[in-house]
TORPA-4810 file (N, C-alpha, C, O; in nm, 3 decimals):
<nodes>
NODE_1_0.745_-0.281_1.720_0.846_-0.381_1.690_0.885_-0.378_1.542_1.002_-0.398_1.508_A
NODE_2_0.788_-0.352_1.456_0.817_-0.347_1.312_0.910_-0.231_1.279_1.002_-0.247_1.198_L
NODE_3_0.887_-0.115_1.339_0.973_0.001_1.313_1.114_-0.025_1.363_1.211_0.017_1.299_I
NODE_4_1.128_-0.094_1.474_1.262_-0.127_1.524_1.335_-0.218_1.427_1.458_-0.211_1.416_K
NODE_5_1.262_-0.303_1.358_1.324_-0.399_1.266_1.362_-0.335_1.132_1.474_-0.354_1.085_E
NODE_6_1.271_-0.260_1.070_1.297_-0.205_0.936_1.331_-0.058_0.937_1.381_-0.006_0.837_V
NODE_7_1.305_0.011_1.047_1.336_0.154_1.055_1.216_0.239_1.017_1.109_0.189_0.984_G
NODE_8_1.237_0.369_1.023_1.130_0.465_0.991_1.099_0.463_0.842_0.985_0.480_0.801_I
NODE_9_1.202_0.443_0.762_1.188_0.440_0.616_1.199_0.294_0.570_1.309_0.240_0.567_Y
NODE_10_1.088_0.231_0.535_1.093_0.090_0.495_1.158_0.071_0.358_1.158_0.163_0.276_P
NODE_11_1.213_-0.047_0.332_1.271_-0.074_0.200_1.168_-0.049_0.090_1.051_-0.086_0.102_P
NODE_12_1.214_0.015_-0.017_1.126_0.049_-0.129_1.079_0.193_-0.125_1.027_0.243_-0.224_G
NODE_13_1.095_0.260_-0.012_1.055_0.400_0.000_1.148_0.487_-0.084_1.270_0.469_-0.080_E
NODE_14_1.093_0.581_-0.160_1.172_0.672_-0.242_1.190_0.802_-0.163_1.094_0.860_-0.113_V
NODE_15_1.317_0.847_-0.152_1.349_0.965_-0.073_1.437_1.062_-0.151_1.506_1.023_-0.245_V
NODE_16_1.434_1.188_-0.110_1.526_1.289_-0.160_1.635_1.307_-0.057_1.608_1.310_0.063_S
NODE_17_1.758_1.317_-0.102_1.871_1.333_-0.012_1.917_1.478_-0.008_1.885_1.556_-0.098_L
NODE_18_1.990_1.514_0.095_2.043_1.650_0.110_2.136_1.685_-0.006_2.152_1.803_-0.038_A
NODE_19_2.196_1.587_-0.068_2.287_1.609_-0.180_2.213_1.645_-0.309_2.275_1.686_-0.407_S
NODE_20_2.080_1.631_-0.309_2.001_1.658_-0.429_1.964_1.532_-0.505_1.883_1.537_-0.598_G
NODE_21_2.022_1.420_-0.468_1.993_1.293_-0.535_1.859_1.239_-0.486_1.814_1.271_-0.376_E
NODE_22_1.798_1.156_-0.569_1.680_1.080_-0.526_1.723_0.935_-0.518_1.802_0.888_-0.600_R
NODE_23_1.671_0.865_-0.418_1.718_0.729_-0.393_1.605_0.643_-0.341_1.499_0.693_-0.301_A
NODE_24_1.629_0.512_-0.342_1.533_0.417_-0.287_1.599_0.349_-0.167_1.716_0.312_-0.172_V
NODE_25_1.523_0.333_-0.060_1.574_0.268_0.061_1.591_0.120_0.032_1.501_0.055_-0.021_V
NODE_26_1.709_0.066_0.067_1.732_-0.077_0.046_1.736_-0.156_0.176_1.706_-0.275_0.176_I
NODE_27_1.772_-0.091_0.287_1.766_-0.158_0.417_1.793_-0.058_0.529_1.838_0.054_0.506_R
NODE_28_1.765_-0.102_0.650_1.789_-0.019_0.767_1.939_0.001_0.787_2.018_-0.088_0.760_R
NODE_29_1.975_0.119_0.834_2.115_0.149_0.861_2.148_0.136_1.008_2.088_0.056_1.079_G
NODE_30_2.243_0.217_1.054_2.290_0.212_1.192_2.180_0.249_1.291_2.176_0.196_1.402_A
NODE_31_2.092_0.339_1.250_1.980_0.375_1.337_1.851_0.369_1.257_1.853_0.351_1.135_S
NODE_32_1.739_0.384_1.325_1.609_0.374_1.258_1.586_0.485_1.156_1.511_0.466_1.059_M
NODE_33_1.649_0.600_1.175_1.624_0.714_1.086_1.735_0.735_0.983_1.732_0.833_0.909_S
NODE_34_1.832_0.644_0.977_1.942_0.659_0.881_1.960_0.530_0.801_2.053_0.453_0.826_T
NODE_35_1.871_0.507_0.703_1.880_0.383_0.624_1.993_0.387_0.522_2.054_0.492_0.499_P
NODE_36_2.020_0.273_0.463_2.109_0.265_0.347_2.020_0.276_0.225_1.915_0.212_0.217_L
NODE_37_2.062_0.357_0.129_1.982_0.380_0.010_2.065_0.358_-0.116_2.188_0.355_-0.110_V
NODE_38_1.998_0.342_-0.228_2.062_0.331_-0.358_2.019_0.451_-0.440_1.900_0.472_-0.464_A
NODE_39_2.116_0.530_-0.484_2.085_0.651_-0.562_2.030_0.613_-0.699_2.084_0.526_-0.767_A
NODE_40_1.923_0.680_-0.739_1.860_0.656_-0.870_1.884_0.772_-0.965_1.883_0.754_-1.087_L
NODE_41_1.905_0.892_-0.910_1.935_1.010_-0.991_2.057_1.079_-0.934_2.093_1.059_-0.818_T
NODE_42_2.122_1.161_-1.018_2.235_1.239_-0.968_2.185_1.369_-0.907_2.064_1.388_-0.890_D
NODE_43_2.276_1.458_-0.873_2.241_1.584_-0.807_2.156_1.676_-0.894_2.083_1.762_-0.843_R
NODE_44_2.165_1.658_-1.026_2.087_1.740_-1.119_1.954_1.677_-1.156_1.875_1.738_-1.229_K
NODE_45_1.928_1.557_-1.107_1.801_1.489_-1.135_1.805_1.395_-1.254_1.701_1.340_-1.291_G
NODE_46_1.922_1.376_-1.314_1.934_1.284_-1.427_1.954_1.142_-1.377_2.023_1.121_-1.276_F
NODE_47_1.896_1.043_-1.445_1.915_0.903_-1.404_2.063_0.865_-1.408_2.137_0.911_-1.495_P
NODE_48_2.106_0.783_-1.314_2.245_0.738_-1.309_2.258_0.603_-1.378_2.164_0.524_-1.379_V
NODE_49_2.377_0.577_-1.435_2.399_0.449_-1.502_2.441_0.342_-1.402_2.408_0.225_-1.420_T
NODE_50_2.512_0.380_-1.299_2.546_0.292_-1.188_2.448_0.322_-1.075_2.379_0.424_-1.079_Q
NODE_51_2.441_0.236_-0.976_2.351_0.259_-0.863_2.434_0.259_-0.735_2.446_0.157_-0.668_T
NODE_52_2.492_0.375_-0.701_2.578_0.379_-0.581_2.497_0.373_-0.452_2.387_0.428_-0.443_P
NODE_53_2.554_0.305_-0.352_2.492_0.302_-0.220_2.527_0.431_-0.147_2.636_0.486_-0.163_K
NODE_54_2.433_0.479_-0.067_2.455_0.597_0.015_2.412_0.565_0.157_2.309_0.500_0.180_R
NODE_55_2.492_0.610_0.253_2.460_0.591_0.394_2.402_0.721_0.446_2.471_0.823_0.451_D
NODE_56_2.277_0.719_0.485_2.208_0.840_0.530_2.258_0.890_0.665_2.214_0.996_0.711_C
NODE_57_2.348_0.817_0.730_2.408_0.864_0.854_2.507_0.976_0.827_2.539_1.054_0.917_A
NODE_58_2.557_0.986_0.703_2.647_1.095_0.665_2.563_1.218_0.634_2.460_1.208_0.567_Q
NODE_59_2.606_1.334_0.682_2.529_1.458_0.666_2.501_1.490_0.519_2.393_1.539_0.487_A
NODE_60_2.595_1.462_0.431_2.578_1.492_0.288_2.462_1.412_0.227_2.398_1.459_0.133_E
NODE_61_2.437_1.293_0.280_2.334_1.206_0.225_2.214_1.189_0.319_2.140_1.091_0.308_F
NODE_62_2.194_1.283_0.408_2.080_1.277_0.500_1.950_1.288_0.420_1.947_1.349_0.313_A
NODE_63_1.844_1.229_0.472_1.715_1.233_0.404_1.653_1.371_0.422_1.636_1.419_0.535_I
NODE_64_1.620_1.434_0.309_1.558_1.566_0.312_1.407_1.556_0.306_1.336_1.637_0.367_A
NODE_65_1.355_1.457_0.231_1.210_1.442_0.216_1.177_1.304_0.163_1.261_1.237_0.103_A
NODE_66_1.054_1.263_0.186_1.002_1.140_0.128_0.931_1.178_0.000_0.850_1.271_-0.001_V
NODE_67_0.961_1.109_-0.108_0.901_1.138_-0.238_0.761_1.076_-0.248_0.741_0.960_-0.214_E
NODE_68_0.666_1.154_-0.292_0.530_1.103_-0.311_0.519_1.023_-0.441_0.440_0.930_-0.450_A
NODE_69_0.600_1.060_-0.541_0.594_0.994_-0.672_0.682_0.869_-0.671_0.805_0.879_-0.670_D
NODE_70_0.620_0.753_-0.670_0.693_0.626_-0.666_0.724_0.571_-0.805_0.784_0.464_-0.815_K
NODE_71_0.686_0.642_-0.911_0.706_0.591_-1.047_0.854_0.584_-1.085_0.890_0.513_-1.179_S
NODE_72_0.939_0.656_-1.014_1.082_0.653_-1.042_1.138_0.511_-1.026_1.222_0.469_-1.106_L
NODE_73_1.093_0.439_-0.926_1.143_0.304_-0.901_1.098_0.209_-1.011_1.173_0.118_-1.047_V
NODE_74_0.979_0.227_-1.064_0.929_0.135_-1.167_1.009_0.146_-1.297_1.002_0.056_-1.381_S
NODE_75_1.083_0.255_-1.315_1.164_0.272_-1.437_1.305_0.218_-1.421_1.383_0.221_-1.516_R
NODE_76_1.339_0.168_-1.304_1.472_0.115_-1.279_1.468_-0.037_-1.292_1.384_-0.102_-1.229_V
NODE_77_1.557_-0.094_-1.373_1.560_-0.241_-1.382_1.588_-0.302_-1.245_1.681_-0.260_-1.176_P
NODE_78_1.509_-0.399_-1.206_1.524_-0.460_-1.074_1.661_-0.524_-1.055_1.708_-0.537_-0.942_L
NODE_79_1.726_-0.564_-1.164_1.858_-0.626_-1.154_1.959_-0.529_-1.095_2.053_-0.571_-1.027_E
NODE_80_1.942_-0.399_-1.120_2.033_-0.299_-1.065_2.021_-0.290_-0.913_2.120_-0.264_-0.845_R
NODE_81_1.902_-0.309_-0.860_1.882_-0.298_-0.717_1.902_-0.431_-0.644_1.935_-0.432_-0.526_L
NODE_82_1.883_-0.541_-0.714_1.886_-0.672_-0.649_2.018_-0.700_-0.580_2.019_-0.748_-0.466_Y
NODE_83_2.129_-0.672_-0.645_2.259_-0.698_-0.585_2.292_-0.609_-0.466_2.380_-0.643_-0.387_G
NODE_84_2.223_-0.499_-0.451_2.248_-0.407_-0.342_2.174_-0.445_-0.215_2.211_-0.401_-0.106_L
NODE_85_2.071_-0.524_-0.227_1.986_-0.557_-0.113_2.053_-0.650_-0.015_2.031_-0.640_0.106_I
NODE_86_2.135_-0.741_-0.064_2.197_-0.842_0.025_2.290_-0.783_0.128_2.348_-0.856_0.208_S
</nodes>
């Protein structure tokens, strides 16, 4: 029941996208395996100044891997992510 509610990738999970970006899951998307995420780095791995939303249902932004290193999220001001969660 929990997986049906939050999806395979729970909010706060750091993932790598097919586009090369790294992102944090902000909520479940259209299906359990395609969450909505907020990009934290660009395609080259540099931190972004804005935090664009990405829909993992699009092939370009599909999840390629789950990141083991969660320290990336701790370096992002929570204010940048807070407005995206609602």
